[in-house]
C-alpha positions as CSV (number, residue, x, y, z in Angstrom):
1,D,0.8,4.9,30.9
2,L,-3.0,4.6,30.4
3,E,-3.1,3.2,33.8
4,W,-2.4,6.3,35.6
5,Y,-3.2,9.0,32.8
6,P,-5.7,10.1,30.4
7,W,-5.9,8.2,26.9
8,H,-4.5,11.6,25.1
9,S,-1.2,11.2,26.9
10,F,-0.4,8.3,24.6
11,F,0.1,10.7,21.8
12,G,2.9,11.9,23.5
13,L,4.9,9.3,23.1
14,N,4.4,9.3,19.5
15,V,5.7,12.9,19.2
16,A,8.8,11.7,21.2
17,L,9.6,8.9,19.2
18,A,9.0,10.8,16.1
19,V,11.5,13.4,16.9
20,V,14.2,10.6,18.0
21,A,14.0,9.0,14.7
22,F,14.2,12.6,12.9
23,L,17.3,13.0,14.8
24,G,18.5,9.5,14.0
25,V,18.1,10.1,10.2
26,L,20.1,13.3,10.4
27,A,23.0,11.8,11.9
28,V,22.8,8.2,10.5
29,V,21.3,7.8,7.0
30,P,23.4,9.0,4.5
31,S,22.0,11.5,1.5
32,S,20.7,9.8,-1.5
33,V,19.9,12.7,-3.8
34,D,20.0,11.8,-7.3
35,P,20.9,15.1,-9.4
36,D,19.2,13.6,-12.3
37,A,16.1,12.5,-10.5
38,P,12.9,14.1,-12.4
39,A,11.4,17.2,-10.3
40,L,8.7,16.0,-7.6
41,D,5.1,16.1,-8.7
42,V,4.2,18.4,-6.2
43,V,0.3,19.0,-7.8
44,G,-0.2,15.3,-7.7
45,G,1.4,15.1,-4.0
46,L,-1.3,17.8,-3.1
47,L,-4.0,15.9,-4.7
48,S,-3.2,12.9,-3.0
49,L,-3.2,14.5,0.3
50,I,-6.6,15.9,0.0
51,A,-8.2,12.8,-1.5
52,V,-6.8,10.8,1.5
53,G,-7.2,13.4,4.3
54,G,-10.6,14.5,2.7
55,V,-12.3,10.8,3.1
56,V,-10.6,9.9,6.3
57,Y,-11.6,13.3,8.0
58,G,-15.1,12.9,6.7
59,V,-15.7,9.5,7.9
60,I,-13.7,10.4,11.4
61,E,-16.4,12.9,11.9
62,A,-19.2,11.4,10.6
63,P,-20.5,9.6,13.4
64,D,-20.6,13.1,15.4
65,Q,-21.8,15.4,13.0
66,G,-24.1,12.9,11.1
67,W,-23.4,10.9,7.8
68,T,-26.0,13.2,5.6
69,E,-25.0,16.5,7.0
70,P,-23.7,18.9,4.3
71,I,-20.4,19.4,6.1
72,T,-19.8,15.4,6.1
73,L,-20.9,15.0,2.4
74,A,-18.8,17.9,1.6
75,R,-15.6,16.3,3.0
76,I,-15.8,12.9,1.8
77,G,-16.9,14.3,-1.7
78,A,-14.0,16.6,-1.9
79,G,-11.7,13.7,-1.0
80,L,-13.4,11.8,-3.6
81,L,-13.1,14.2,-6.3
82,A,-9.4,15.1,-5.6
83,G,-9.0,11.3,-6.1
84,V,-10.5,11.3,-9.2
85,A,-8.3,14.6,-10.4
86,F,-5.1,12.7,-8.9
87,V,-5.8,9.7,-11.4
88,L,-6.6,11.9,-14.2
89,W,-3.5,14.3,-13.4
90,E,-1.3,11.2,-13.1
91,L,-1.9,9.6,-16.4
92,R,-0.7,12.9,-18.1
93,Q,2.7,13.0,-16.4
94,A,6.1,12.1,-17.8
95,H,7.2,11.3,-14.4
96,P,3.8,10.8,-12.1
97,L,4.2,10.5,-8.4
98,L,2.2,7.4,-8.8
99,D,1.5,5.7,-11.9
100,P,-2.2,4.4,-12.0
101,R,-1.1,1.9,-14.7
102,L,0.9,0.2,-12.7
103,F,-2.2,-1.4,-11.0
104,R,-2.4,-3.4,-14.1
105,N,0.3,-5.7,-12.8
106,R,-1.8,-8.3,-10.6
107,G,0.8,-8.9,-8.2
108,L,0.8,-5.4,-7.2
109,A,-3.1,-5.3,-7.3
110,A,-3.5,-8.4,-5.2
111,G,-0.7,-7.4,-2.7
112,T,-2.3,-3.8,-2.3
113,L,-5.8,-5.4,-1.9
114,T,-4.5,-7.9,0.7
115,M,-2.8,-5.4,2.7
116,T,-5.8,-3.3,2.8
117,V,-8.1,-6.0,3.8
118,Q,-5.7,-7.7,6.2
119,F,-5.4,-4.6,8.4
120,F,-8.8,-3.1,8.1
121,A,-10.2,-6.6,9.6
122,A,-7.5,-6.2,12.0
123,F,-7.5,-2.9,13.4
124,G,-11.3,-2.6,13.2
125,F,-11.5,-5.8,15.8
126,F,-9.0,-5.2,18.2
127,F,-10.0,-1.7,18.6
128,I,-13.1,-3.6,19.7
129,V,-11.6,-6.4,21.8
130,L,-9.7,-4.1,23.7
131,Q,-12.7,-2.4,25.3
132,Y,-14.0,-6.1,25.6
133,L,-11.0,-7.0,27.9
134,Q,-11.8,-3.8,29.9
135,Y,-15.7,-3.3,30.2
136,V,-16.7,-6.7,29.6
137,T,-14.3,-8.8,31.5
138,G,-13.3,-6.4,34.0
139,R,-9.5,-5.7,33.3
140,S,-7.7,-2.4,33.9
141,A,-6.0,-0.9,31.1
142,L,-2.8,-2.4,31.9
143,G,-4.2,-5.6,32.5
144,A,-6.0,-5.6,28.9
145,A,-2.7,-4.8,27.4
146,V,-0.9,-7.4,29.3
147,A,-3.7,-9.9,28.3
148,M,-2.5,-9.0,24.3
149,L,1.0,-9.9,24.9
150,P,1.0,-13.4,23.6
151,L,-0.1,-11.8,20.1
152,P,3.5,-10.6,19.3
153,L,5.3,-13.8,20.7
154,V,3.4,-15.9,18.0
155,L,3.4,-12.9,15.3
156,M,7.0,-12.2,15.3
157,P,8.6,-15.3,14.9
158,T,6.2,-16.3,12.1
159,A,6.8,-13.2,10.2
160,R,10.5,-13.6,10.7
161,N,10.5,-17.1,9.0
162,A,7.5,-16.4,6.6
163,P,9.9,-15.1,3.8
164,Y,11.9,-18.6,4.0
165,L,8.3,-20.5,3.7
166,A,6.9,-18.3,0.7
167,K,10.5,-19.1,-1.1
168,R,9.7,-22.7,-1.0
169,L,5.9,-22.7,-1.3
170,G,5.3,-19.6,-3.4
171,F,3.6,-16.3,-2.2
172,A,0.6,-16.8,-3.6
173,R,0.0,-20.2,-1.5
174,V,1.3,-18.8,2.0
175,A,-0.9,-15.5,2.0
176,P,-3.9,-17.0,1.4
177,V,-3.2,-19.6,4.0
178,G,-2.4,-16.5,6.4
179,L,-5.6,-14.6,5.8
180,L,-7.4,-17.9,6.3
181,S,-5.6,-18.4,9.8
182,M,-6.4,-14.9,10.7
183,A,-10.1,-15.6,9.6
184,V,-10.5,-18.9,12.0
185,G,-8.7,-16.6,14.6
186,F,-11.5,-13.9,14.2
187,F,-14.3,-16.6,14.2
188,L,-13.0,-17.9,17.4
189,L,-12.9,-14.4,18.9
190,G,-16.2,-13.7,17.7
191,Q,-17.6,-16.7,20.3
192,L,-16.3,-14.2,23.2
193,R,-18.9,-13.8,25.8
194,A,-19.0,-12.5,29.4
195,D,-17.7,-15.5,31.1
196,T,-15.5,-17.0,28.3
197,P,-12.3,-18.4,29.5
198,Y,-9.1,-16.8,28.8
199,W,-7.4,-19.7,27.4
200,F,-10.1,-19.5,24.4
201,F,-9.5,-15.8,23.8
202,L,-5.6,-17.1,23.6
203,V,-6.5,-19.9,20.9
204,G,-8.1,-17.1,18.7
205,L,-5.1,-14.9,19.3
206,A,-2.8,-17.3,18.4
207,F,-4.6,-18.0,15.1
208,Y,-4.7,-14.5,14.2
209,G,-1.1,-13.9,15.2
210,L,0.0,-16.9,13.0
211,G,-2.1,-15.6,10.0
212,M,-0.8,-12.0,10.6
213,G,2.8,-13.0,10.3
214,L,2.0,-15.2,7.3
215,A,0.2,-13.0,5.2
216,G,1.9,-9.7,5.8
217,T,5.3,-10.2,4.6
218,P,4.1,-12.1,1.1
219,S,1.8,-9.2,0.9
220,T,4.4,-6.6,1.2
221,T,6.8,-8.5,-1.2
222,A,3.9,-8.8,-4.0
223,I,4.1,-5.1,-3.9
224,T,7.4,-4.5,-3.8
225,S,8.6,-7.2,-6.4
226,S,6.1,-6.2,-9.1
227,L,7.9,-3.2,-9.5
228,P,11.4,-2.6,-11.0
229,P,14.2,-1.2,-8.5
230,E,14.0,2.2,-9.4
231,K,10.1,2.4,-8.7
232,Q,10.8,0.9,-5.0
233,G,10.1,4.0,-3.3
234,V,6.8,4.2,-5.1
235,A,6.3,0.5,-4.0
236,S,6.9,1.2,-0.2
237,A,5.0,4.1,-0.2
238,V,2.0,2.1,-1.7
239,A,2.1,-0.5,0.8
240,G,2.7,1.7,3.7
241,S,-0.3,3.7,2.5
242,E,-2.5,0.7,2.2
243,A,-1.6,-0.4,5.7
244,E,-2.7,2.9,7.2
245,E,-5.6,3.1,5.1
246,G,-6.7,-0.1,6.0
247,A,-5.9,0.3,9.8
248,H,-8.0,3.9,9.8
249,G,-10.9,2.3,7.9
250,G,-11.0,-0.7,10.4
251,V,-11.5,1.1,13.4
252,H,-13.4,4.1,12.1
253,A,-15.9,1.6,10.5
254,D,-16.8,0.1,14.0
255,V,-17.1,3.9,15.3
256,A,-19.3,4.7,12.4
257,D,-21.5,1.5,13.2
258,G,-22.2,2.5,16.6
259,H,-20.2,0.2,18.4
260,V,-18.4,2.5,20.6
261,E,-19.7,3.6,24.0
262,A,-18.2,5.0,27.1
263,E,-19.0,2.2,29.1
264,P,-20.7,-0.8,27.3
265,Q,-22.6,-3.2,29.4
266,A,-21.2,-6.8,29.5
267,D,-23.6,-8.7,27.3
268,G,-23.8,-5.8,24.6
269,G,-20.0,-5.4,24.7
270,A,-19.4,-8.9,24.1
271,A,-22.1,-9.1,21.5
272,V,-20.3,-6.3,19.8
273,A,-17.0,-8.2,19.9
274,G,-18.7,-11.0,18.2
275,E,-19.8,-9.1,15.3
276,A,-16.7,-7.5,14.8
277,G,-15.0,-10.9,14.8
278,A,-17.6,-12.4,12.4
279,A,-16.7,-9.3,9.9
280,G,-13.3,-9.7,10.5
281,A,-13.2,-13.4,9.5
282,G,-15.5,-12.5,6.3
283,E,-13.2,-9.9,5.1
284,D,-10.2,-12.0,5.3
285,V,-11.7,-15.0,3.6
286,A,-12.5,-12.4,0.7
287,G,-8.9,-11.4,0.8
288,A,-7.5,-14.6,0.5
289,I,-9.8,-15.4,-2.6
290,A,-8.8,-12.3,-4.2
291,F,-5.1,-13.2,-3.6
292,L,-5.5,-16.8,-5.1
293,A,-6.9,-14.8,-8.2
294,S,-3.7,-13.0,-8.5
295,D,-0.8,-14.3,-11.1
296,E,1.6,-16.1,-8.8
297,A,4.4,-15.7,-11.9
298,S,4.0,-12.0,-11.0
299,M,5.4,-12.5,-7.4
300,I,8.9,-13.4,-8.2
301,T,11.1,-14.9,-5.9
302,G,14.9,-14.9,-4.9
303,G,16.5,-12.5,-3.1
304,N,13.8,-10.3,-2.6
305,I,12.1,-12.1,-0.6
306,L,14.6,-12.3,2.4
307,I,15.0,-8.4,2.0
308,T,11.4,-7.4,1.8
309,G,10.6,-10.0,4.5
310,G,13.3,-8.4,6.8
311,S,12.3,-5.1,6.4
312,H,8.8,-5.6,6.7
313,L,9.5,-7.2,10.1
314,Q,10.8,-4.1,11.4
315,L,7.6,-2.2,11.1
């Protein structure tokens, strides 16, 4: 699509897919309304919306409007204040939207941190590497996408089988290995230069895909398995939110650091890819250490592995 139309056209696909998904849910998914369920925490929902929206919007606009401009500080400050208000509000509710005390569970905390770090590093780097493939190596938009196709060929079967591996070895062993494999991939991709052969790029991509497949499922399962069945909706929301926040943060961190140019020069573009790769490697190593510090006993095994692994694969 981007080969013949402006980049804005991509968002039309998301709208179309959302409409199809909405109609599919109405037609297929049965109602699960529980008449005995507590009332929705509307205030908590609004505070969380302001908290996330304020910080993300502030970071998005900051590179253009200036980090020290009053409007930027006001947006980010409003988001942070709303976040504090959300925590204080939730601590006082009998049926909170998200009880902050749940993060005392080391499995939930480690899984959340690992998920955030994983997506922060990944999306920040691949936002840059696609520019490398186009502006440095001279590929078209379609050619850059084709160059990335080997990634799912490694990632998907690994993610599919990671639950079985985690069942045998334990979550707290498999997830750090995955993050370290991602770090190796980022380190190799951080060596990219204008004349780097494609096979070298593929090796780094393979290490990254292997690590993403191994780390993603255990991280999600660490979150969902740490909470009782009646809290699985909260667990799923936490996992999804952390993945999205990590992805947005990674992309906009590169934007904020001044890495984005309309048409970067070959040498400069390769240097930027190297910096992003090094940063991603460091972030994943830190995430692996954090996961190793978690309590493996809190990451229960059993049927939940296969269920969560299967659902994660659908993402």
